[in-house]
C-alpha positions in Angstrom: -48.2 6.1 143.0 -49.6 7.8 140.2 -46.3 8.8 138.8 -45.1 5.2 139.0 -48.0 3.8 137.1 -47.5 6.4 134.3 -43.9 5.4 134.0 -44.9 1.7 133.9 -47.5 2.3 131.3 -45.1 4.3 129.2 -42.5 1.6 129.5 -45.0 -1.1 128.5 -46.3 0.9 125.6 -42.7 1.5 124.4 -41.9 -2.2 124.7 -45.1 -3.2 122.7 -44.7 -0.6 119.9 -43.2 -1.8 116.7 -39.5 -1.2 116.1 -38.7 1.5 113.5 -38.3 0.0 110.0 -34.7 -0.5 108.9 -33.3 1.6 106.2 -33.6 -0.1 102.8 -30.3 -1.5 101.4 -28.9 0.4 98.5 -29.7 -1.1 95.1 -26.8 -3.1 93.7 -24.8 -1.4 91.0 -25.6 -2.7 87.5 -23.0 -5.1 86.1 -21.9 -4.6 82.5 -21.9 -8.0 80.7 -20.3 -8.1 77.3 -22.7 -9.8 74.8 -21.0 -12.5 72.8 -22.1 -13.5 69.4 -22.8 -17.2 69.0 -20.3 -18.9 66.6 -22.2 -19.6 63.4 -22.1 -23.2 62.2 -20.6 -23.6 58.7 -23.3 -24.3 56.1 -23.2 -27.8 54.9 -22.2 -28.2 51.3 -25.3 -28.5 49.1 -25.8 -31.9 47.6 -25.8 -31.5 43.8 -27.7 -34.3 42.1 -25.3 -35.8 39.6 -22.4 -33.9 41.1 -19.1 -35.1 42.6 -19.0 -36.1 46.3 -16.1 -37.2 48.4 -15.0 -40.8 48.1 -13.4 -43.0 50.7 -9.9 -44.1 49.9 -10.6 -47.3 52.0 -13.4 -48.5 49.6 -12.2 -51.4 47.4 -13.8 -50.0 44.2 -12.1 -46.6 44.8 -8.8 -48.4 45.4 -9.2 -50.3 42.1 -10.0 -47.0 40.2 -7.0 -45.3 41.9 -4.7 -48.1 40.7 -6.0 -47.5 37.1 -5.3 -43.7 37.5 -1.8 -44.3 38.9 -1.0 -46.7 36.1 -2.1 -44.1 33.6 0.3 -41.6 35.2 3.3 -44.0 34.9 2.3 -44.9 31.3 1.7 -41.4 30.0 4.3 -39.5 31.9 7.0 -42.0 32.9 8.5 -41.1 36.2 10.2 -42.7 39.2 8.2 -40.5 41.6 6.0 -42.2 44.1 2.4 -41.3 45.0 2.5 -38.9 48.0 -1.2 -37.8 48.4 -4.5 -38.7 46.8 -7.8 -36.9 46.9 -10.8 -38.8 45.5 -14.3 -37.8 44.5 -17.0 -39.9 42.8 -20.0 -39.1 40.6 -22.9 -41.4 39.9 -23.7 -41.5 36.2 -24.6 -44.5 34.1 -21.8 -46.2 36.0 -19.4 -44.3 38.2 -16.8 -41.5 37.6 -13.9 -41.4 40.0 -11.9 -38.2 39.9 -8.5 -38.2 41.5 -6.1 -35.4 42.3 -2.8 -37.2 42.7 0.3 -35.6 44.1 3.6 -37.3 43.4 6.9 -37.0 45.3 8.7 -34.1 43.8 5.5 -32.0 43.6 4.0 -33.1 40.3 0.2 -33.1 40.4 -2.2 -34.9 38.1 -6.0 -34.8 37.7 -7.3 -38.2 36.5 -10.8 -39.3 35.9 -11.6 -43.0 35.7 -15.0 -44.2 34.4 -16.3 -47.5 35.7 -18.8 -48.9 33.3 -21.9 -50.9 34.4 -20.1 -54.1 33.4 -17.3 -53.3 35.9 -14.6 -52.4 33.4 -12.7 -49.2 33.9 -11.1 -46.7 31.6 -9.4 -43.3 31.9 -11.6 -40.6 30.4 -9.7 -37.5 31.5 -6.0 -36.9 32.2 -4.2 -33.7 33.0 -1.0 -32.6 34.6 -1.9 -29.8 37.0 0.1 -26.7 37.6 
């Protein structure tokens, strides 16, 4: 009976002893990630006090000044060409300066500045045919 009890005690001790620790998992391989540079935002155009700024071609005063500029083109350089494209800028002075770059059908380009006085009258102050 002595042998049986030793075997039983050995079996009980083996059942109660902690299991051997599992082997640690291998460390994951490092993943190479390509660093991307953030896309830089374009710097806003600095506001120049007294300088020209874009003008809306939908504004009624810009339309009136554009009509004066186009009339100057037809008067000074008679042509049958039509207005194809207009770029407009305005400058606040003692009144307003409107500068137009006008492209006509056929490719002729003109730079025309119209000055709007404080009383509302307008006159062409600069006129040039551009290359």
